[in-house]
N, C-alpha and C positions, 0 to 999 in steps of 0.2 A: 593578195589572196591568201598568202601563207599564214596570215594572222587570223583568218576566219575559221569559224566552226565548219563551214562548208568545205574548206580545203581539207581539214582533218578527216571529215566524213568521206571525202573522195579517196583519200589515201587509204583509209581503212577498207573501203570497198575494193580498191585496187589490189591490196594484199589478199583480200578474200577471193576476189575474182581470179587472180593469178593462181592461187593455191587450188581452188575448186576446179578450175579448168584443167590444171595440171593433173589432178587426181582422176578426173574423168578420162582424160586421154591416156594416162599411165596404164589404165586397165588393158588397153588394146595397143599400146605402143609397139611392142614386139610382134604382136599379131599382125598389125598393119605392115610392118617392115618385112617380116619373114613370109607371111602367107599371101599378102597382097590385098588390095581394096575389094576385089570380088569376094574373097573369102570372109573378109570383115563384114561386108554387107550381108552375106548369107547368114552369118551368125546373128547379126542384129535383127534380121527378119525372123529368124527361128525363135528368138526369145521375145518377139513382139516389142522391139525397142526402137522402131522407126516410125515417125521421125524421133530422133534421139533428143529427149528433153529431161533426162534424169540420169543418175549414175547407172551404169550398165549392169543388167542382171547376170548372175552366174548360173549357168545350167550345165551340169556335168555331162549330160548326154550330147550336147552340141559343142561344148567348149573345146577350143584348140588348146594344145599344150602351151601355146604362147599367151593365152589369156592370163592376166595377172589378177588372181582372185582377191587379194587383200584390198584392191581398189574398187571392187564391184559393189553394187547396191546391197545393203544389208551386211556387208563384210567390212566396209570402211569404218575404222574406229579412231584413226588418227591420221594426220598428214604424214605421209611416208617420205623419207628423204629422197630427193631427186635433184639432178644437176640443174634443172631450171630454177629451182628455188635456192639452191646453193649460190648460184651466181647473183641472184637478187640480193641476198644477204651480204655477199662479199662486196658487191658494188656499194651497198650502204656503209659497210665498214671502211672502204676506201675513201668515200666521201667524208665520213666523220674524221678521218685522219688527214686528208690532203685537200679537201674542198675543191675549189675551182683550179687549183694548181696541180691537179692529178696528171700524172704522166704514165706512159706505157711502161716505163721502168718500175713505177710504183705498183702497177698491176702485176708485173712479173714477180716482184718480191712477195706480194701478198699470196700469189698462187703457191709459191714454194713454202710459205709459212703456214698456210691454212687449207689448201685444197689438195686432198688425197689424189694421187695420180689415177687410182682406180675409179675415181668419180669424174674423170675426164674422158672425152671421146674425140675421135677424128682430129680436127685441126688443133684442138686444145691439147690433146695428148702428144701430137707431133711437136707442137711448140714447147711443151713441157720437156720432152726428151732432148730437144736442142739446148734448152736452158741447163739441164743437168750435164749433158755431154760436153758442152763448150764453155759454160759460164764459170767464173771464178768461184772457188770453194766457199768464199765468204760473201758472195753477192747478196744473199738474202739478208745478211747482217749489215749491209750498207756499202760493201766494196764495189768498185766499178765492175761491170759485167765482163769486160775483156773482149767483146766483139760487138758488132752492130746489131742491136736488138731487132732491127727490121728483118734480119735473117730468120728469125723464129717463124715469120709468116711465109717463108719459102717452103711450103708443104703442099701436097696434092689435094688438100681439103680446104684451102683458104677461101673458097667461095661457097662453102657449105654453111649450115644454119647456126653454128655455134655462137658467133658474135651477135647475131640477131636476138638470141635468147638471153644474152647478158645485158641488154640495153635498156630494159624498161625503166629501171629506177632512175636513170639519168634524166629521163623526161619527167618523172614524178616530182623531182626536187627542183624543177625549173619552170614553174607555172608562168606562162607568158614570155618565156625566154628561150625560144627554140634554138637560137644561136649557141648558147651555152650548152644546151642539151646535146646538140650535134657535136660540139667540140669534145665533151666528156665521153660520149659514146665512141667517137673515133679514136680517142686515146686508148680506151679499153680494147676495142676491136682490133687495133693495129698489131697487137701482140701475136695474133694467130691468123689474121685474115687480111685480104687485099681485095680491091675491086668490088665485085658484087657482094662479097661477104661483109664489107664495111658499109656499103650503101644500105643494105637491109637493116643493119644496126642503127644507122643514123636515122632512117625513115621512122623506125619504131619509136626511138627516143623523142624525135621532133614531134611526131603525132601526139604523144602523150602531153608534151609541154603546151601544144596548141589547144588540145581539148580542155586542159585545165584553165586556159584563159577564157573559156566560155564558147568557143566555136562549136557549131554542130559537126557531126561526124563527116558529112559530105564535104563541107567547107574545110575542115581540118585536114582531110586527105588531100584536097587540092593544094593547100598551102604546104603541106609536108613534101609534096612532090618537087617543090622548088629547091629542096635541099639535097637532091641527088641528081646526077646527070640525066638529062632528058633522053639521051640515047642509050642509057644503061638498060640491061635486062630487067632489073628491079623496077625501074620506072615503067617499062612496057607492061610488066606483070600487073602493076597497080592500075594502070590505065585500062587494061583488059578487065580487071575486076570492077572498075567503074562502069564499063560498058555492060557487064553481065549482072549488075547489082539487082536488077528486077527479074532475073532468070532463075527459077528454082533449080535448073540443071547447070547453073554456072560453074559450080565446083567441079563437075565432071569435065567440062570443057577446059578449065584451067589445068586440071591434073593431066588430062590426055594431051594437051598441047605441049606439055613438057615431059613427055613420056620417056625421053632419053636421059633425063636427069636422075641423079640419086634421089631417093625418097627423103633424104635429109639435106638437100640443097637449099640455099637461101631463096632463090627466085621462085620456084614453084610453091613453096610454103608461104612466102610473103603474099603471093597472089591469092591463096586461099584465105589468109588472115584478112586481107583487105576486102575480099568479097563478103566474108561472114559479117564483118563490122558494118559494111555499107548496107547489106541486105537486111540485117537484123539489128539496126542501131537502137531500137526501142524494145528489144526482147532478149534478155540475157540468156534464158534457156535455149532459145533457138540459135543464138550466135555461137555459143560454145558447143552446143549439140551438133549443129550442122558442120562446123569446121572439124570436129573430131570424126564424125561419120564420113567425112570426105577422104579420110585416110592420110597418107604420107606421114609426117612426123606429128602424131596425134597429141602427145603430151605437151610438146613445145607450142603447137598452135593453140591448143586449148588454154594454156597459160597466158600466152600473149593476147589472145582475143579477150579472155576474161578480165585481164587487167585494164586494157585500153577501153573496153566497153564501160567499165566501172568508173573511169575517170570523167565520164560525161556528167556524173552527179546523181545517177539513179542507183538505188540500193540493189545489192545482190540478194536474191531471195534466200531466206533463212535455211531452207531445206538443203541448200548446197553446202552451207557452212556447218550446220549442226553435226553432221557425221564425224567431222574431224576435230570438233570441240576446241577450236582456237589454239591448238598446239601445233607448232610449225616444225616439222621434222627436217633436219639438215644432217649432212655428213662432213662438216667442216671440222678442222682440228680443235678439240676441246669442246665441241658443241654437239648436242644430240637433239634437243628439242627447245625451241624458243617460243615465247608467248606473243600472240598477235598484238596485244595492247602495247607491249614494249617496242615492237617493230614499228608500229604506227607512230608512237611518240618520238622515236629516234628519227624517223623519216621527216616528220614535221620540223624537228629541231634543225636538221641539215638544211632543209629548204629555207628556213628563216635565216640561217647563217650565210646562205648563198645570195640573199637578196642584196641588190646594190644599195 
């Protein structure tokens, strides 16, 4: 499939869907985390934005101080740098350099070389601090680390969402090869995560690889479940999403059933992602709109849903892409804005190189 125009079109759509979903959710990311879902819903009602099917309007009268105006409707002029997109670009860079031989050590060196610590959060920042505090001075240049790299994942956030948002591209470059997608995602995730944190990353990567092989969304979700433990919380969250796929209130039940979890945990957010994809497998607007309106980690979920939805082979509506004008903002060392065309070309090239 990597030789076909269809594959390249799906990869273009995946980048478009990931960035558009991220920008939609970025407008209310802090709003959702700080003020909570009820306040987010109040605002969306006040500006007549429910159901959410477009970028969020900015209304100064109702707006929380947590609302990020540059990503609102009529204000968005470019894709703004975000950790979700940083990690997708960084995964592509890692694959270009290491291919299927990628290791967790390679990921760690790339973080030190390219990823500003201020662009990391929770588990990633904790792992980064361990690398700096305990690693050899010349580790980034190729010296041995000096301690077991698995220790970096010994942190209180190792089952939160960070690894899951880093996993998309590993599925994009493995169409029809979910085994390799899972292996690559696990190598990346293991730097900062364990258990559920890794399972969420593996599920997302595998789902993408299966969708690119032509499976429908429901079947792809079923197949992807075989790659994570059946008794894991991630698996249970996806199964709940399958049960609730026909329920318009399913997102509320998923969110409420995990009310004791952090809003940036892997499990509760994965449940919302799976629910939105299954419920709206044929409607991009509704898929990213409903997952963002559901709250929790809005930009992460919007990005993941947007990318996975697009891998089915349907186009992302132009009105989502036009505002950011195909320029991809990042905050990686030496990079400020990348071009969509270039990212698509590079992704297709990596996928061709990974073919057996």
